[in-house]
C-alpha positions as CSV (number, residue, x, y, z in Angstrom):
1,M,-0.1,-0.1,0.0
2,S,1.3,3.4,-0.9
3,H,1.5,6.2,1.5
4,P,-0.8,9.0,0.8
5,L,2.2,11.7,1.0
6,A,3.8,9.8,-2.0
7,K,0.6,9.8,-4.0
8,R,0.3,13.6,-3.3
9,M,3.9,14.1,-4.6
10,K,3.4,12.1,-7.7
11,T,0.1,14.2,-8.2
12,D,2.0,17.5,-7.7
13,R,4.8,16.5,-10.2
14,R,2.2,15.7,-12.9
15,C,0.4,18.9,-12.3
16,T,3.9,20.9,-12.5
17,V,4.7,19.0,-15.7
18,V,1.2,19.9,-17.3
19,L,1.5,23.4,-16.3
20,L,5.1,23.9,-17.8
21,G,3.8,22.4,-20.9
22,L,0.9,24.9,-21.0
23,V,3.2,27.8,-20.3
24,A,5.4,26.7,-23.3
25,L,2.5,26.5,-25.5
26,A,1.1,29.8,-24.5
27,L,4.5,31.4,-24.9
28,A,5.0,29.8,-28.4
29,G,1.6,31.0,-29.4
30,C,2.2,34.6,-28.3
31,G,5.0,34.9,-30.9
32,Y,7.9,34.4,-28.4
33,G,10.8,32.6,-29.7
34,T,14.7,32.4,-29.9
35,H,15.3,33.7,-33.2
36,S,17.4,36.8,-33.6
37,L,15.8,40.3,-33.5
38,Y,17.9,41.1,-36.7
39,R,17.8,39.7,-40.1
40,D,19.6,36.5,-40.5
41,D,20.8,37.1,-44.0
42,I,22.6,40.3,-43.1
43,K,25.8,39.7,-41.2
44,T,28.0,42.7,-42.0
45,I,27.4,46.3,-42.0
46,Y,29.1,49.6,-42.9
47,V,28.0,52.8,-40.9
48,Q,28.5,55.7,-43.3
49,F,29.5,58.9,-41.4
50,F,26.2,60.8,-40.7
51,D,25.5,64.1,-42.3
52,N,24.5,67.1,-40.5
53,D,22.0,69.7,-42.0
54,T,22.2,71.9,-38.8
55,Y,24.4,74.8,-38.1
56,R,25.7,73.0,-34.9
57,R,29.0,71.3,-35.8
58,Q,30.4,68.1,-34.6
59,L,27.1,66.5,-33.7
60,E,27.3,64.2,-36.5
61,V,30.7,62.8,-35.0
62,G,29.1,62.1,-31.8
63,L,25.9,60.6,-33.4
64,T,27.9,58.3,-35.7
65,S,30.2,57.2,-32.8
66,D,27.1,56.4,-30.6
67,I,25.4,54.4,-33.3
68,V,28.6,52.4,-33.8
69,D,28.7,51.8,-30.1
70,E,25.0,50.8,-30.0
71,I,25.5,48.3,-32.8
72,K,28.5,46.7,-31.3
73,L,26.7,46.4,-27.9
74,R,23.2,45.2,-29.0
75,T,23.6,43.5,-32.5
76,P,25.3,40.5,-34.0
77,L,26.4,42.6,-36.8
78,I,30.1,42.7,-37.9
79,F,31.7,45.9,-39.4
80,A,33.1,45.7,-42.6
81,P,34.4,48.1,-45.4
82,R,31.6,49.7,-47.4
83,D,32.5,47.5,-50.5
84,E,32.4,44.3,-48.5
85,A,29.5,44.9,-46.3
86,D,26.1,43.3,-46.7
87,S,24.5,46.5,-45.7
88,V,24.9,50.3,-45.3
89,L,23.5,52.5,-42.5
90,S,23.3,56.3,-43.2
91,G,21.4,59.3,-42.3
92,T,21.4,63.0,-41.6
93,I,20.8,65.1,-38.6
94,V,18.1,67.3,-39.8
95,S,17.3,69.5,-36.9
96,A,19.1,70.3,-33.5
97,S,18.1,73.0,-31.1
98,V,18.5,74.0,-27.4
99,D,15.7,75.6,-25.3
100,T,16.1,77.2,-21.9
101,V,13.5,75.2,-19.4
102,I,14.3,76.9,-16.2
103,R,16.2,80.0,-15.4
104,Q,17.7,80.6,-12.0
105,K,18.1,84.4,-12.3
106,P,17.3,86.5,-15.5
107,D,20.9,86.0,-16.8
108,K,21.5,82.6,-15.3
109,V,20.3,79.3,-17.0
110,F,19.7,76.3,-14.7
111,L,18.1,73.8,-17.1
112,Q,18.3,73.4,-20.8
113,R,16.6,71.0,-23.2
114,A,18.4,69.6,-26.3
115,K,16.0,68.5,-29.2
116,L,17.3,66.4,-32.0
117,E,15.8,64.8,-35.2
118,V,17.7,62.4,-37.2
119,R,16.5,60.9,-40.6
120,F,18.2,57.5,-41.4
121,H,17.9,54.4,-43.6
122,W,19.4,50.9,-43.8
123,R,20.1,49.4,-47.2
124,D,21.0,45.9,-48.4
125,R,24.0,46.8,-50.5
126,L,23.8,43.6,-52.5
127,T,20.3,44.0,-53.7
128,G,20.0,47.8,-53.3
129,H,16.7,47.3,-51.4
130,D,16.0,49.1,-48.1
131,I,16.1,46.9,-44.9
132,V,14.7,49.9,-43.0
133,S,13.2,52.5,-45.2
134,E,13.9,56.2,-44.5
135,Q,12.6,57.0,-40.9
136,V,13.1,60.1,-38.6
137,V,13.6,59.5,-34.9
138,G,13.4,62.4,-32.5
139,E,14.9,62.7,-29.1
140,M,14.8,65.3,-26.4
141,S,17.1,65.5,-23.2
142,R,17.1,67.9,-20.3
143,V,20.4,69.0,-19.0
144,P,21.4,71.0,-15.9
145,V,23.9,73.6,-16.7
146,T,26.1,73.6,-13.6
147,F,29.8,72.6,-12.7
148,P,30.0,69.7,-10.3
149,N,30.7,72.2,-7.3
150,G,27.2,73.7,-8.2
151,V,28.4,77.0,-9.5
152,F,26.4,78.1,-12.7
153,E,28.3,78.1,-15.9
154,D,27.8,81.1,-18.2
155,S,28.6,79.2,-21.5
156,V,28.2,75.5,-22.0
157,D,29.7,73.6,-24.8
158,Q,26.8,72.7,-27.1
159,T,28.2,69.2,-27.7
160,D,27.9,68.6,-24.0
161,I,24.2,69.7,-23.8
162,F,23.5,67.3,-26.8
163,A,25.4,64.4,-25.4
164,L,22.4,62.6,-23.8
165,A,20.2,63.3,-26.8
166,L,22.7,61.9,-29.2
167,K,23.0,58.6,-27.4
168,E,19.2,58.4,-27.1
169,A,18.8,58.9,-30.8
170,A,21.6,56.3,-31.5
171,R,19.5,53.8,-29.3
172,R,16.2,54.8,-31.2
173,V,18.1,54.1,-34.7
174,V,19.3,50.6,-33.5
175,D,15.7,49.9,-32.0
176,N,14.3,50.4,-35.7
177,M,16.9,48.1,-37.2
178,E,15.2,45.2,-35.5
179,V,13.0,42.8,-37.4
180,R,9.3,43.7,-37.1
181,W,7.0,40.8,-36.3
């Protein structure tokens, strides 16, 4: 005669197995899977130096660098020279502005907002077709204008004000490179 506790444990194990099976089926039915978020047929990429249609210089340097860093960090893509790459990512900074959000005194800015808009596309170099057709991403960041010791700075390097907006725009560009399902 089997012990009631042993019967209970066997029933619990069966319920657990059935429950795990149902969870696996539910996840598979919801579109979850182990496939890559990026196209399997594109292995290499060339990131063309982004253009800058604004009068704020050097933003294109920061954006291109941030995009390269994001691709290295988040994608399986390998960088290659333009003539050897499967794909080419290119784009343009179409607008960049800084607004004052908060003034401490009439002549002292406390908080500024950097706004950035980037147009980009990702093209399959071998077929000439767009992998990601032309899109525009916009990003905004708020930046306190102070030194580490809390003293307000009269003039701030505009590249510093845009640094966070550039990083966020780069992140959004790479987000848009993912395969849509």
